[in-house]
C-alpha positions as CSV (number, residue, x, y, z in Angstrom):
1,M,87.5,112.0,99.2
2,S,85.3,113.7,96.6
3,Q,87.3,115.5,93.9
4,I,84.6,116.8,91.6
5,Q,86.0,118.7,88.5
6,P,84.5,122.1,87.6
7,D,82.4,120.5,84.9
8,G,80.8,118.1,87.5
9,E,82.8,115.0,86.3
10,Q,84.5,112.8,88.9
11,T,88.2,112.3,88.7
12,A,89.6,109.0,87.6
13,D,90.6,108.2,91.2
14,E,87.0,108.7,92.3
15,Q,85.9,106.0,89.8
16,L,88.2,103.4,91.2
17,S,86.6,100.4,92.8
18,Y,87.8,99.3,96.2
19,E,89.6,96.3,94.7
20,A,91.4,98.4,92.0
21,A,92.5,101.0,94.6
22,R,93.6,98.3,97.0
23,E,95.7,96.5,94.3
24,E,97.3,99.7,93.2
25,L,98.1,100.6,96.9
26,I,99.7,97.2,97.3
27,E,101.9,97.9,94.3
28,V,102.8,101.3,95.6
29,V,103.8,99.9,99.0
30,R,105.9,97.2,97.3
31,R,107.7,99.7,95.2
32,L,108.4,101.9,98.3
33,E,109.7,98.9,100.3
34,T,111.8,97.7,97.4
35,G,113.6,101.0,97.2
36,G,115.6,102.1,94.2
37,T,113.7,105.3,93.6
38,N,115.0,108.8,94.1
39,L,113.5,111.1,96.7
40,E,111.1,112.8,94.2
41,E,109.7,109.5,93.0
42,S,109.4,108.2,96.6
43,L,107.5,111.3,97.6
44,A,105.2,110.9,94.6
45,L,104.6,107.2,95.4
46,W,103.9,108.1,99.1
47,E,101.3,110.8,98.0
48,R,99.7,108.4,95.6
49,G,99.5,105.8,98.4
50,E,97.9,108.2,100.7
51,R,95.2,109.0,98.1
52,L,94.6,105.3,97.5
53,A,94.3,104.6,101.2
54,R,91.7,107.4,101.5
55,I,89.8,105.9,98.6
56,C,89.9,102.4,100.2
57,Q,88.8,103.9,103.6
58,G,85.9,105.7,101.9
59,W,84.7,102.4,100.4
60,L,85.0,100.6,103.8
61,D,83.2,103.4,105.6
62,G,80.4,103.3,103.1
63,A,80.1,99.5,103.4
64,K,80.0,99.8,107.2
65,K,77.2,102.4,107.0
66,R,75.2,100.1,104.7
67,L,75.7,97.1,107.0
68,D,74.7,99.2,110.1
69,A,71.6,100.4,108.3
70,A,70.7,96.9,107.2
71,L,71.2,95.6,110.7
72,A,69.1,98.4,112.2
73,A,66.3,97.8,109.7
74,N,66.4,94.0,110.5
75,D,66.3,94.7,114.2
76,G,63.3,97.0,113.7
77,A,61.5,94.3,111.6
78,D,62.3,91.7,114.3
79,D,60.9,94.0,117.0
80,G,57.6,94.4,115.1
81,A,57.3,90.7,114.5
82,E,57.8,90.0,118.2
83,R,55.0,92.4,119.2
84,K,52.5,90.9,116.7
85,G,53.3,87.4,117.9
């Protein structure tokens, strides 16, 4: 997912929040389902949708890792408290 430019700056896509990427993805899907675009436009929309889906998945994967780490830390704290008690 990381597209770092040669100068070390992140691309605009990389700076999208989960919510912004999701909203844009919904719009892309709506436009594809509605039709009325030529083949080139449809392909461009599809490619954009794929990029947005990867951004959303990256956010979700990161959130899951954070939750797993928090649960693991909590389980470790609970185990220590039980041994002291």
